[in-house]
N, CA, C and O atoms as CSV, one atom per row, in Angstrom:
chain,resi,resn,atom,element,x,y,z
A,1,MET,N,N,-26.047,48.306,-6.693
A,1,MET,CA,C,-27.061,47.811,-5.678
A,1,MET,C,C,-26.299,46.856,-4.815
A,1,MET,O,O,-25.426,46.006,-4.988
A,2,LEU,N,N,-27.161,47.465,-3.557
A,2,LEU,CA,C,-26.845,46.834,-2.048
A,2,LEU,C,C,-27.448,45.739,-1.934
A,2,LEU,O,O,-28.631,45.620,-2.251
A,3,MET,N,N,-26.613,44.616,-1.391
A,3,MET,CA,C,-27.407,43.000,-1.095
A,3,MET,C,C,-27.360,42.905,0.368
A,3,MET,O,O,-26.186,42.979,0.730
A,4,PHE,N,N,-28.158,42.772,1.337
A,4,PHE,CA,C,-27.986,42.336,2.616
A,4,PHE,C,C,-28.625,41.152,3.026
A,4,PHE,O,O,-29.796,40.843,2.809
A,5,PHE,N,N,-27.641,40.413,3.728
A,5,PHE,CA,C,-28.036,38.858,4.231
A,5,PHE,C,C,-28.779,39.228,5.552
A,5,PHE,O,O,-28.337,39.955,6.442
A,6,LEU,N,N,-30.062,38.557,5.519
A,6,LEU,CA,C,-30.627,38.916,6.372
A,6,LEU,C,C,-31.052,37.391,7.127
A,6,LEU,O,O,-31.908,36.714,6.559
A,7,GLY,N,N,-30.474,36.915,8.323
A,7,GLY,CA,C,-30.695,35.735,9.013
A,7,GLY,C,C,-29.512,35.607,9.340
A,7,GLY,O,O,-28.660,36.448,9.052
A,8,PRO,N,N,-29.201,34.221,10.183
A,8,PRO,CA,C,-28.280,33.776,11.185
A,8,PRO,C,C,-27.236,33.218,9.828
A,8,PRO,O,O,-27.622,32.829,8.726
A,9,ILE,N,N,-26.231,33.297,10.186
A,9,ILE,CA,C,-25.218,32.712,9.360
A,9,ILE,C,C,-24.792,31.252,9.638
A,9,ILE,O,O,-24.232,30.920,10.684
A,10,PRO,N,N,-25.109,30.360,8.580
A,10,PRO,CA,C,-24.725,28.900,9.280
A,10,PRO,C,C,-23.771,28.545,9.761
A,10,PRO,O,O,-22.766,29.153,9.391
A,11,SER,N,N,-23.611,27.653,10.585
A,11,SER,CA,C,-22.294,27.081,11.229
A,11,SER,C,C,-21.669,25.971,10.614
A,11,SER,O,O,-20.483,25.685,10.779
A,12,SER,N,N,-22.571,25.261,9.811
A,12,SER,CA,C,-22.158,24.269,8.829
A,12,SER,C,C,-22.239,24.598,7.355
A,12,SER,O,O,-22.819,25.662,7.140
A,13,PRO,N,N,-21.826,23.987,6.341
A,13,PRO,CA,C,-22.184,24.102,5.324
A,13,PRO,C,C,-23.465,23.260,4.890
A,13,PRO,O,O,-23.546,22.075,5.214
A,14,PRO,N,N,-24.560,23.948,4.081
A,14,PRO,CA,C,-25.733,23.067,3.588
A,14,PRO,C,C,-25.682,22.004,3.002
A,14,PRO,O,O,-26.759,21.494,2.695
A,15,PHE,N,N,-24.549,21.376,2.682
A,15,PHE,CA,C,-24.243,20.095,2.266
A,15,PHE,C,C,-23.931,18.987,2.965
A,15,PHE,O,O,-23.776,19.200,4.167
A,16,SER,N,N,-23.769,17.734,2.564
A,16,SER,CA,C,-23.593,16.834,3.516
A,16,SER,C,C,-22.002,16.481,2.916
A,16,SER,O,O,-21.828,16.588,1.702
A,17,CYS,N,N,-21.167,16.173,3.560
A,17,CYS,CA,C,-19.802,15.631,3.173
A,17,CYS,C,C,-20.166,14.449,2.497
A,17,CYS,O,O,-21.329,14.064,2.609
A,18,SER,N,N,-19.401,13.838,1.844
A,18,SER,CA,C,-19.406,12.124,0.926
A,18,SER,C,C,-19.002,11.405,2.319
A,18,SER,O,O,-18.575,11.986,3.317
A,19,PRO,N,N,-19.197,10.213,2.192
A,19,PRO,CA,C,-18.664,9.291,2.891
A,19,PRO,C,C,-16.998,8.397,2.589
A,19,PRO,O,O,-16.417,7.454,3.126
A,20,LEU,N,N,-16.770,9.152,1.655
A,20,LEU,CA,C,-15.241,8.900,1.254
A,20,LEU,C,C,-14.718,10.089,1.982
A,20,LEU,O,O,-13.549,9.878,2.305
A,21,SER,N,N,-15.147,11.267,2.366
A,21,SER,CA,C,-13.944,12.211,2.802
A,21,SER,C,C,-14.085,11.641,4.477
A,21,SER,O,O,-13.155,12.030,5.183
A,22,LYS,N,N,-15.106,10.796,5.162
A,22,LYS,CA,C,-14.997,10.299,6.242
A,22,LYS,C,C,-13.825,9.174,6.736
A,22,LYS,O,O,-13.468,9.039,7.906
A,23,GLN,N,N,-13.362,8.480,5.705
A,23,GLN,CA,C,-12.594,7.442,5.648
A,23,GLN,C,C,-11.400,7.977,6.561
A,23,GLN,O,O,-10.885,9.076,6.356
A,24,GLU,N,N,-11.057,7.243,7.436
A,24,GLU,CA,C,-10.015,7.487,8.558
A,24,GLU,C,C,-8.516,6.544,7.980
A,24,GLU,O,O,-8.577,5.484,7.356
A,25,GLY,N,N,-7.411,7.166,8.329
A,25,GLY,CA,C,-6.450,6.387,7.925
A,25,GLY,C,C,-6.160,5.252,9.051
A,25,GLY,O,O,-6.906,5.088,10.017
A,26,ALA,N,N,-5.197,4.625,8.853
A,26,ALA,CA,C,-4.861,3.218,9.692
A,26,ALA,C,C,-3.865,4.072,10.746
A,26,ALA,O,O,-3.256,5.127,10.568
A,27,THR,N,N,-3.921,3.473,11.538
A,27,THR,CA,C,-2.920,3.498,12.696
A,27,THR,C,C,-1.169,2.900,12.667
A,27,THR,O,O,-0.972,1.950,11.910
A,28,LYS,N,N,-0.458,3.215,13.132
A,28,LYS,CA,C,0.948,2.968,12.991
A,28,LYS,C,C,0.843,1.411,13.269
A,28,LYS,O,O,1.480,0.625,12.567
A,29,GLU,N,N,-0.186,0.865,14.577
A,29,GLU,CA,C,-0.130,-0.491,14.728
A,29,GLU,C,C,-0.734,-1.138,13.520
A,29,GLU,O,O,-0.146,-2.163,13.177
A,30,ASP,N,N,-1.809,-0.775,12.760
A,30,ASP,CA,C,-2.175,-1.301,11.863
A,30,ASP,C,C,-1.296,-1.663,10.622
A,30,ASP,O,O,-1.311,-2.760,10.063
A,31,ILE,N,N,-0.399,-0.406,10.210
A,31,ILE,CA,C,0.268,-0.750,9.021
A,31,ILE,C,C,1.637,-1.243,9.664
A,31,ILE,O,O,2.461,-1.477,8.780
A,32,GLU,N,N,2.080,-1.452,10.857
A,32,GLU,CA,C,3.007,-2.534,11.432
A,32,GLU,C,C,2.674,-3.878,11.035
A,32,GLU,O,O,3.565,-4.510,10.467
A,33,GLN,N,N,1.517,-4.460,11.233
A,33,GLN,CA,C,0.966,-5.734,11.108
A,33,GLN,C,C,1.179,-6.116,9.434
A,33,GLN,O,O,1.213,-7.298,9.093
A,34,LEU,N,N,1.293,-5.196,8.604
A,34,LEU,CA,C,1.493,-5.675,7.241
A,34,LEU,C,C,2.423,-6.063,7.277
A,34,LEU,O,O,3.313,-5.746,8.066
A,35,SER,N,N,2.482,-7.186,6.074
A,35,SER,CA,C,3.993,-7.884,5.647
A,35,SER,C,C,4.933,-6.608,5.226
A,35,SER,O,O,4.527,-5.498,4.880
A,36,LYS,N,N,6.048,-6.966,5.323
A,36,LYS,CA,C,7.457,-6.261,4.887
A,36,LYS,C,C,8.315,-7.433,4.407
A,36,LYS,O,O,8.486,-8.548,4.900
A,37,PHE,N,N,9.005,-6.626,2.846
A,37,PHE,CA,C,9.904,-7.657,2.238
A,37,PHE,C,C,10.920,-6.530,1.969
A,37,PHE,O,O,10.846,-5.304,2.048
A,38,LYS,N,N,11.977,-7.464,1.593
A,38,LYS,CA,C,13.590,-6.694,1.333
A,38,LYS,C,C,13.529,-7.098,0.028
A,38,LYS,O,O,13.297,-8.281,-0.223
A,39,PHE,N,N,13.746,-6.090,-1.066
A,39,PHE,CA,C,13.697,-6.389,-2.393
A,39,PHE,C,C,15.193,-6.336,-2.870
A,39,PHE,O,O,16.104,-5.564,-2.570
A,40,ARG,N,N,15.128,-7.632,-3.882
A,40,ARG,CA,C,16.557,-7.567,-4.562
A,40,ARG,C,C,16.737,-7.434,-5.919
A,40,ARG,O,O,15.789,-8.088,-6.354
A,41,ARG,N,N,17.232,-7.087,-6.701
A,41,ARG,CA,C,17.471,-6.912,-8.068
A,41,ARG,C,C,18.232,-7.995,-8.645
A,41,ARG,O,O,19.432,-8.146,-8.416
A,42,ILE,N,N,17.610,-8.686,-9.327
A,42,ILE,CA,C,18.505,-9.784,-10.230
A,42,ILE,C,C,18.469,-9.592,-11.563
A,42,ILE,O,O,17.462,-9.308,-12.211
A,43,ALA,N,N,19.753,-9.770,-12.050
A,43,ALA,CA,C,20.122,-9.787,-13.419
A,43,ALA,C,C,19.814,-10.744,-14.394
A,43,ALA,O,O,19.989,-11.911,-14.046
A,44,ASN,N,N,19.333,-10.509,-15.710
A,44,ASN,CA,C,18.376,-11.259,-16.625
A,44,ASN,C,C,19.290,-12.605,-16.834
A,44,ASN,O,O,18.748,-13.618,-17.277
A,45,ASN,N,N,20.675,-12.600,-16.513
A,45,ASN,CA,C,21.333,-13.689,-17.003
A,45,ASN,C,C,21.414,-14.765,-15.628
A,45,ASN,O,O,22.074,-15.801,-15.693
A,46,GLU,N,N,20.850,-14.470,-14.713
A,46,GLU,CA,C,20.565,-15.064,-12.961
A,46,GLU,C,C,19.754,-16.195,-13.364
A,46,GLU,O,O,18.855,-15.806,-14.110
A,47,LYS,N,N,19.721,-17.492,-13.152
A,47,LYS,CA,C,18.832,-18.376,-12.945
A,47,LYS,C,C,18.242,-18.563,-11.745
A,47,LYS,O,O,18.884,-18.564,-10.695
A,48,LEU,N,N,16.748,-18.766,-11.827
A,48,LEU,CA,C,15.761,-19.011,-10.998
A,48,LEU,C,C,15.267,-20.265,-10.780
A,48,LEU,O,O,15.258,-21.077,-11.706
A,49,ALA,N,N,14.720,-20.636,-9.340
A,49,ALA,CA,C,14.389,-21.865,-9.350
A,49,ALA,C,C,12.840,-22.065,-9.934
A,49,ALA,O,O,12.044,-21.184,-9.610
A,50,GLY,N,N,12.443,-22.946,-10.609
A,50,GLY,CA,C,11.043,-23.320,-10.998
A,50,GLY,C,C,11.132,-22.849,-12.648
A,50,GLY,O,O,12.191,-22.724,-13.263
A,51,ASP,N,N,9.904,-22.644,-13.156
A,51,ASP,CA,C,9.768,-22.383,-14.625
A,51,ASP,C,C,9.418,-20.962,-14.624
A,51,ASP,O,O,8.578,-20.562,-15.430
A,52,VAL,N,N,10.010,-20.112,-13.752
A,52,VAL,CA,C,9.733,-18.555,-14.025
A,52,VAL,C,C,10.523,-18.433,-15.476
A,52,VAL,O,O,11.483,-19.062,-15.921
A,53,GLN,N,N,9.659,-17.280,-16.069
A,53,GLN,CA,C,10.286,-16.630,-17.434
A,53,GLN,C,C,10.278,-15.033,-17.165
A,53,GLN,O,O,9.525,-14.437,-16.395
A,54,GLY,N,N,11.285,-14.487,-17.975
A,54,GLY,CA,C,11.592,-13.459,-17.744
A,54,GLY,C,C,11.162,-12.574,-18.667
A,54,GLY,O,O,10.473,-13.054,-19.568
A,55,PRO,N,N,11.416,-11.201,-18.698
A,55,PRO,CA,C,12.566,-10.515,-18.195
A,55,PRO,C,C,12.138,-9.913,-16.700
A,55,PRO,O,O,11.135,-9.254,-16.423
A,56,PHE,N,N,13.174,-10.332,-15.862
A,56,PHE,CA,C,12.968,-10.211,-14.391
A,56,PHE,C,C,13.515,-8.979,-13.880
A,56,PHE,O,O,14.514,-8.364,-14.252
A,57,GLY,N,N,12.497,-8.665,-12.747
A,57,GLY,CA,C,12.985,-7.198,-12.229
A,57,GLY,C,C,13.527,-7.614,-10.900
A,57,GLY,O,O,14.592,-7.009,-10.784
A,58,GLY,N,N,13.333,-8.296,-9.916
A,58,GLY,CA,C,13.524,-8.594,-8.835
A,58,GLY,C,C,13.220,-9.861,-7.794
A,58,GLY,O,O,12.485,-10.776,-8.164
A,59,ILE,N,N,13.734,-9.859,-6.678
A,59,ILE,CA,C,12.821,-10.964,-5.710
A,59,ILE,C,C,12.588,-10.153,-4.310
A,59,ILE,O,O,13.452,-9.737,-3.539
A,60,MET,N,N,11.329,-10.062,-4.221
A,60,MET,CA,C,10.538,-9.753,-2.784
A,60,MET,C,C,10.927,-10.872,-1.371
A,60,MET,O,O,10.340,-11.955,-1.376
A,61,THR,N,N,11.666,-10.647,-0.492
A,61,THR,CA,C,11.618,-11.711,0.260
A,61,THR,C,C,11.019,-11.270,1.549
A,61,THR,O,O,11.351,-10.107,1.777
A,62,GLU,N,N,10.273,-11.765,2.455
A,62,GLU,CA,C,9.344,-11.326,3.514
A,62,GLU,C,C,11.002,-11.128,4.510
A,62,GLU,O,O,12.118,-11.607,4.311
A,63,CYS,N,N,10.540,-10.333,5.441
A,63,CYS,CA,C,11.325,-9.640,6.525
A,63,CYS,C,C,10.770,-10.546,7.920
A,63,CYS,O,O,9.599,-10.925,7.942
A,64,GLY,N,N,11.355,-10.739,8.637
A,64,GLY,CA,C,11.448,-10.957,9.996
A,64,GLY,C,C,10.556,-12.120,10.369
A,64,GLY,O,O,9.804,-12.056,11.342
A,65,THR,N,N,10.671,-13.525,9.340
A,65,THR,CA,C,10.095,-14.776,9.542
A,65,THR,C,C,11.227,-15.645,9.429
A,65,THR,O,O,12.316,-15.267,8.996
A,66,ASP,N,N,10.922,-17.057,9.901
A,66,ASP,CA,C,11.794,-17.997,10.053
A,66,ASP,C,C,11.741,-18.556,8.616
A,66,ASP,O,O,12.754,-19.020,8.094
A,67,SER,N,N,10.620,-18.512,8.015
A,67,SER,CA,C,10.379,-19.354,7.000
A,67,SER,C,C,9.852,-17.956,5.654
A,67,SER,O,O,8.651,-17.870,5.400
A,68,PRO,N,N,10.545,-17.291,5.151
A,68,PRO,CA,C,10.114,-16.267,4.323
A,68,PRO,C,C,9.611,-16.689,3.186
A,68,PRO,O,O,10.083,-17.646,2.572
A,69,ILE,N,N,8.394,-15.872,2.720
A,69,ILE,CA,C,7.754,-15.698,1.514
A,69,ILE,C,C,8.858,-15.041,0.472
A,69,ILE,O,O,9.651,-14.113,0.633
A,70,GLU,N,N,8.620,-15.799,-0.530
A,70,GLU,CA,C,9.393,-14.757,-1.869
A,70,GLU,C,C,8.508,-14.652,-2.883
A,70,GLU,O,O,7.792,-15.613,-3.168
A,71,HIS,N,N,8.443,-13.543,-3.521
A,71,HIS,CA,C,7.671,-13.331,-4.670
A,71,HIS,C,C,8.923,-12.918,-5.894
A,71,HIS,O,O,9.932,-12.252,-5.659
A,72,VAL,N,N,8.607,-13.400,-6.974
A,72,VAL,CA,C,9.668,-12.738,-7.820
A,72,VAL,C,C,8.568,-11.865,-9.181
A,72,VAL,O,O,7.604,-12.261,-9.836
A,73,LEU,N,N,9.428,-10.377,-9.125
A,73,LEU,CA,C,8.573,-9.880,-9.763
A,73,LEU,C,C,9.038,-9.793,-11.115
A,73,LEU,O,O,10.168,-10.209,-11.371
A,74,SER,N,N,8.315,-9.306,-12.015
A,74,SER,CA,C,8.439,-8.757,-13.468
A,74,SER,C,C,9.267,-7.728,-13.297
A,74,SER,O,O,9.395,-7.274,-12.160
A,75,ASP,N,N,10.022,-7.133,-14.438
A,75,ASP,CA,C,10.813,-5.976,-14.365
A,75,ASP,C,C,9.553,-4.684,-14.489
A,75,ASP,O,O,9.693,-3.535,-14.070
A,76,GLU,N,N,8.296,-5.261,-15.199
A,76,GLU,CA,C,7.214,-3.980,-15.322
A,76,GLU,C,C,6.601,-3.840,-13.810
A,76,GLU,O,O,6.130,-2.740,-13.520
A,77,ASP,N,N,6.577,-4.872,-12.836
A,77,ASP,CA,C,6.491,-5.098,-11.432
A,77,ASP,C,C,6.995,-4.450,-10.577
A,77,ASP,O,O,6.380,-3.961,-9.629
A,78,ALA,N,N,8.284,-4.341,-10.803
A,78,ALA,CA,C,9.195,-3.921,-9.898
A,78,ALA,C,C,9.408,-2.229,-9.699
A,78,ALA,O,O,10.472,-1.638,-9.517
A,79,GLU,N,N,8.253,-1.749,-9.781
A,79,GLU,CA,C,8.335,-0.199,-9.716
A,79,GLU,C,C,7.303,0.037,-8.476
A,79,GLU,O,O,6.690,-0.930,-8.024
A,80,CYS,N,N,7.153,1.132,-8.023
A,80,CYS,CA,C,6.519,1.610,-6.711
A,80,CYS,C,C,5.497,2.546,-7.773
A,80,CYS,O,O,5.970,3.346,-8.580
A,81,CYS,N,N,3.957,2.279,-7.610
A,81,CYS,CA,C,2.991,2.591,-8.223
A,81,CYS,C,C,2.525,4.181,-7.449
A,81,CYS,O,O,1.596,4.746,-8.026
A,82,ILE,N,N,3.013,4.792,-6.405
A,82,ILE,CA,C,2.801,5.691,-5.610
A,82,ILE,C,C,3.686,6.709,-6.397
A,82,ILE,O,O,3.167,7.599,-7.071
A,83,CYS,N,N,4.869,6.570,-6.305
A,83,CYS,CA,C,6.212,7.559,-6.611
A,83,CYS,C,C,6.596,7.309,-7.916
A,83,CYS,O,O,7.343,8.103,-8.487
A,84,LEU,N,N,6.036,5.943,-8.670
A,84,LEU,CA,C,6.712,5.837,-10.138
A,84,LEU,C,C,7.881,5.410,-10.480
A,84,LEU,O,O,8.239,5.396,-11.658
A,85,CYS,N,N,8.816,4.905,-9.249
A,85,CYS,CA,C,9.967,5.050,-9.215
A,85,CYS,C,C,10.152,3.682,-9.052
A,85,CYS,O,O,9.366,3.061,-8.337
A,86,ALA,N,N,11.512,2.851,-9.872
A,86,ALA,CA,C,11.827,1.224,-10.048
A,86,ALA,C,C,12.155,1.203,-8.658
A,86,ALA,O,O,12.515,2.217,-8.059
A,87,TYR,N,N,12.026,-0.097,-8.043
A,87,TYR,CA,C,12.652,-0.509,-6.937
A,87,TYR,C,C,14.271,-0.805,-6.921
A,87,TYR,O,O,14.850,-1.665,-7.584
A,88,ASP,N,N,14.838,0.104,-6.017
A,88,ASP,CA,C,16.299,-0.385,-5.923
A,88,ASP,C,C,16.945,-1.334,-5.118
A,88,ASP,O,O,16.417,-1.379,-4.006
A,89,ASP,N,N,17.833,-2.067,-5.243
A,89,ASP,CA,C,18.290,-3.392,-4.574
A,89,ASP,C,C,18.338,-2.781,-3.083
A,89,ASP,O,O,18.798,-1.684,-2.764
A,90,GLY,N,N,17.716,-3.813,-2.196
A,90,GLY,CA,C,17.723,-3.528,-0.629
A,90,GLY,C,C,16.710,-2.699,-0.395
A,90,GLY,O,O,16.687,-2.312,0.774
A,91,VAL,N,N,15.882,-2.294,-1.059
A,91,VAL,CA,C,14.935,-1.297,-0.451
A,91,VAL,C,C,13.664,-2.116,0.118
A,91,VAL,O,O,13.231,-3.172,-0.342
A,92,GLU,N,N,13.151,-1.373,1.253
A,92,GLU,CA,C,12.020,-2.468,1.931
A,92,GLU,C,C,10.721,-1.679,1.306
A,92,GLU,O,O,10.472,-0.502,1.044
A,93,LEU,N,N,9.865,-3.206,1.178
A,93,LEU,CA,C,8.532,-3.007,0.609
A,93,LEU,C,C,7.402,-3.205,1.604
A,93,LEU,O,O,7.628,-3.320,2.809
A,94,ARG,N,N,6.355,-3.239,1.158
A,94,ARG,CA,C,5.400,-3.264,1.909
A,94,ARG,C,C,4.377,-4.014,1.302
A,94,ARG,O,O,3.966,-3.450,0.288
A,95,GLU,N,N,3.707,-5.287,1.598
A,95,GLU,CA,C,2.629,-5.863,0.518
A,95,GLU,C,C,1.312,-5.706,1.389
A,95,GLU,O,O,1.287,-6.156,2.535
A,96,LEU,N,N,0.316,-5.119,0.880
A,96,LEU,CA,C,-1.339,-5.163,1.254
A,96,LEU,C,C,-1.828,-6.286,0.986
A,96,LEU,O,O,-1.430,-6.983,0.053
A,97,PRO,N,N,-3.005,-6.682,1.988
A,97,PRO,CA,C,-3.447,-8.112,1.801
A,97,PRO,C,C,-3.982,-8.188,0.319
A,97,PRO,O,O,-4.276,-9.335,-0.018
A,98,CYS,N,N,-4.148,-7.331,-0.524
A,98,CYS,CA,C,-4.506,-7.360,-1.782
A,98,CYS,C,C,-3.674,-7.903,-2.438
A,98,CYS,O,O,-4.059,-8.382,-3.505
A,99,GLY,N,N,-2.238,-8.041,-2.072
A,99,GLY,CA,C,-1.536,-8.230,-3.316
A,99,GLY,C,C,-0.529,-7.123,-3.711
A,99,GLY,O,O,0.625,-7.272,-4.110
A,100,HIS,N,N,-1.115,-6.159,-3.543
A,100,HIS,CA,C,-0.391,-4.811,-4.348
A,100,HIS,C,C,0.688,-4.642,-3.242
A,100,HIS,O,O,0.454,-4.777,-2.041
A,101,HIS,N,N,2.019,-4.301,-3.836
A,101,HIS,CA,C,3.251,-3.587,-3.119
A,101,HIS,C,C,3.564,-2.442,-3.570
A,101,HIS,O,O,3.271,-1.902,-4.637
A,102,PHE,N,N,4.305,-2.023,-2.525
A,102,PHE,CA,C,4.874,-0.592,-2.655
A,102,PHE,C,C,5.961,-0.306,-1.873
A,102,PHE,O,O,6.284,-1.187,-1.077
A,103,HIS,N,N,6.793,0.992,-1.901
A,103,HIS,CA,C,7.871,1.047,-1.343
A,103,HIS,C,C,7.366,1.256,0.202
A,103,HIS,O,O,6.280,1.834,0.253
A,104,CYS,N,N,7.916,0.913,1.447
A,104,CYS,CA,C,7.185,1.288,2.601
A,104,CYS,C,C,7.026,2.858,2.884
A,104,CYS,O,O,6.060,3.359,3.458
A,105,THR,N,N,8.013,3.471,2.441
A,105,THR,CA,C,7.878,4.939,2.919
A,105,THR,C,C,6.717,5.613,2.145
A,105,THR,O,O,6.041,6.467,2.717
A,106,CYS,N,N,6.449,5.239,0.798
A,106,CYS,CA,C,5.333,5.715,0.273
A,106,CYS,C,C,3.868,5.539,0.779
A,106,CYS,O,O,3.075,6.447,1.031
A,107,VAL,N,N,3.644,4.059,0.890
A,107,VAL,CA,C,2.541,3.365,1.456
A,107,VAL,C,C,2.320,3.480,2.592
A,107,VAL,O,O,1.126,3.383,2.875
A,108,ASP,N,N,3.073,3.675,3.498
A,108,ASP,CA,C,3.371,4.193,4.943
A,108,ASP,C,C,2.453,5.677,5.169
A,108,ASP,O,O,1.523,5.924,5.937
A,109,LYS,N,N,3.013,6.351,4.353
A,109,LYS,CA,C,2.131,7.922,4.472
A,109,LYS,C,C,0.912,7.854,3.886
A,109,LYS,O,O,-0.014,8.540,4.319
A,110,TRP,N,N,0.772,7.086,2.915
A,110,TRP,CA,C,-0.684,6.963,2.151
A,110,TRP,C,C,-1.405,6.214,2.915
A,110,TRP,O,O,-2.588,6.306,2.588
A,111,LEU,N,N,-1.187,5.320,4.025
A,111,LEU,CA,C,-2.315,4.705,4.883
A,111,LEU,C,C,-2.641,5.438,5.728
A,111,LEU,O,O,-3.847,5.436,5.972
A,112,PHE,N,N,-1.900,6.224,6.412
A,112,PHE,CA,C,-2.155,7.144,7.716
A,112,PHE,C,C,-3.107,7.959,7.318
A,112,PHE,O,O,-3.973,8.290,8.129
A,113,ILE,N,N,-3.131,8.452,5.959
A,113,ILE,CA,C,-4.362,9.232,5.824
A,113,ILE,C,C,-5.520,8.400,5.383
A,113,ILE,O,O,-6.668,8.747,5.662
A,114,ASN,N,N,-5.274,7.356,4.730
A,114,ASN,CA,C,-6.233,6.600,4.088
A,114,ASN,C,C,-6.323,5.068,4.122
A,114,ASN,O,O,-5.768,4.487,3.189
A,115,ALA,N,N,-6.861,4.417,4.939
A,115,ALA,CA,C,-6.812,2.953,4.916
A,115,ALA,C,C,-6.902,1.835,3.828
A,115,ALA,O,O,-7.058,0.625,3.996
A,116,THR,N,N,-6.762,2.559,2.649
A,116,THR,CA,C,-7.320,1.593,1.644
A,116,THR,C,C,-5.910,1.300,0.442
A,116,THR,O,O,-4.990,2.109,0.566
A,117,CYS,N,N,-5.777,0.485,-0.387
A,117,CYS,CA,C,-4.762,0.247,-1.493
A,117,CYS,C,C,-4.925,1.305,-2.397
A,117,CYS,O,O,-5.962,1.480,-3.037
A,118,PRO,N,N,-4.035,1.940,-2.460
A,118,PRO,CA,C,-3.943,3.091,-3.313
A,118,PRO,C,C,-4.435,2.579,-5.063
A,118,PRO,O,O,-4.812,3.404,-5.896
A,119,LEU,N,N,-4.346,1.384,-5.283
A,119,LEU,CA,C,-4.957,0.695,-6.648
A,119,LEU,C,C,-6.273,0.271,-6.484
A,119,LEU,O,O,-7.160,0.800,-7.155
A,120,CYS,N,N,-6.480,-0.468,-5.813
A,120,CYS,CA,C,-7.958,-1.307,-5.687
A,120,CYS,C,C,-8.869,-0.720,-4.657
A,120,CYS,O,O,-10.046,-1.068,-4.568
A,121,LYS,N,N,-8.360,0.101,-3.943
A,121,LYS,CA,C,-9.049,0.715,-2.539
A,121,LYS,C,C,-9.709,-0.733,-1.547
A,121,LYS,O,O,-10.693,-0.775,-0.808
A,122,TYR,N,N,-8.788,-1.719,-1.879
A,122,TYR,CA,C,-8.850,-2.491,-0.457
A,122,TYR,C,C,-9.072,-2.035,0.696
A,122,TYR,O,O,-8.230,-1.148,0.840
A,123,ASN,N,N,-9.771,-2.106,1.722
A,123,ASN,CA,C,-9.582,-1.586,3.274
A,123,ASN,C,C,-8.706,-2.383,3.966
A,123,ASN,O,O,-9.265,-3.421,4.318
A,124,ILE,N,N,-7.361,-2.304,4.359
A,124,ILE,CA,C,-6.642,-2.855,4.623
A,124,ILE,C,C,-7.444,-3.236,6.393
A,124,ILE,O,O,-7.307,-4.321,6.958
A,125,LEU,N,N,-8.238,-2.049,6.962
A,125,LEU,CA,C,-8.405,-2.190,8.428
A,125,LEU,C,C,-9.619,-3.347,8.455
A,125,LEU,O,O,-9.826,-3.860,9.555
A,126,LYS,N,N,-10.362,-3.753,7.429
A,126,LYS,CA,C,-11.209,-5.043,7.274
A,126,LYS,C,C,-10.622,-6.121,7.131
A,126,LYS,O,O,-11.337,-7.121,7.195
A,127,SER,N,N,-9.268,-6.301,6.911
A,127,SER,CA,C,-8.610,-7.631,6.660
A,127,SER,C,C,-7.886,-7.717,7.854
A,127,SER,O,O,-7.835,-8.892,8.220
A,128,SER,N,N,-7.194,-6.804,8.757
A,128,SER,CA,C,-6.550,-7.083,9.926
A,128,SER,C,C,-7.541,-7.573,10.943
A,128,SER,O,O,-7.044,-8.389,11.719
A,129,SER,N,N,-8.494,-7.365,11.098
A,129,SER,CA,C,-9.363,-7.988,11.831
A,129,SER,C,C,-9.719,-9.463,11.668
A,129,SER,O,O,-9.765,-10.278,12.590
A,130,HIS,N,N,-10.005,-9.742,10.182
A,130,HIS,CA,C,-10.473,-11.230,9.626
A,130,HIS,C,C,-8.898,-11.799,10.139
A,130,HIS,O,O,-9.026,-12.710,10.957
A,131,GLY,N,N,-7.739,-11.524,9.895
A,131,GLY,CA,C,-6.493,-11.847,10.170
A,131,GLY,C,C,-6.069,-12.648,11.431
A,131,GLY,O,O,-5.549,-13.761,11.507
A,132,GLN,N,N,-6.463,-11.704,12.468
A,132,GLN,CA,C,-6.569,-12.319,13.655
A,132,GLN,C,C,-7.134,-13.420,14.228
A,132,GLN,O,O,-6.644,-14.221,15.024
A,133,GLU,N,N,-8.599,-13.356,13.564
A,133,GLU,CA,C,-9.259,-14.166,13.946
A,133,GLU,C,C,-9.316,-15.611,13.498
A,133,GLU,O,O,-9.905,-16.531,14.065
A,134,GLU,N,N,-8.513,-15.659,12.243
A,134,GLU,CA,C,-8.054,-16.707,11.683
A,134,GLU,C,C,-6.773,-17.617,12.439
A,134,GLU,O,O,-6.715,-18.843,12.347
A,135,ALA,N,N,-5.923,-16.913,13.079
A,135,ALA,CA,C,-4.550,-17.108,13.609
A,135,ALA,C,C,-4.932,-17.902,14.959
A,135,ALA,O,O,-4.045,-18.270,15.730
């Protein structure tokens, strides 16, 4: 049995693309505005200021500021949720406005494709415009 298609070939698919597929990635400038941190692994016997309870993974120290912010990470949180590798001593991390952190190399690649947090889907482009208005 032979079948013939009678009519013009459609130039686009007969369905519409979902809005998620139209999400654009962030620019290099957008990504560079996000906070960057240096990770330092800490030994379990190392004393930390305050009432921080262990087990400890390490400390994230903000880069490029006069009064850097520091975050103490538990051993469980001291890994990248993109590549699933533990943070090595001295590695650069990027923190998104939602508070999630990742290896710079991992999350930068992700953000060029999709400008949302890989964990909670927070849109970093919406945040960057609000941050500039407040400053």
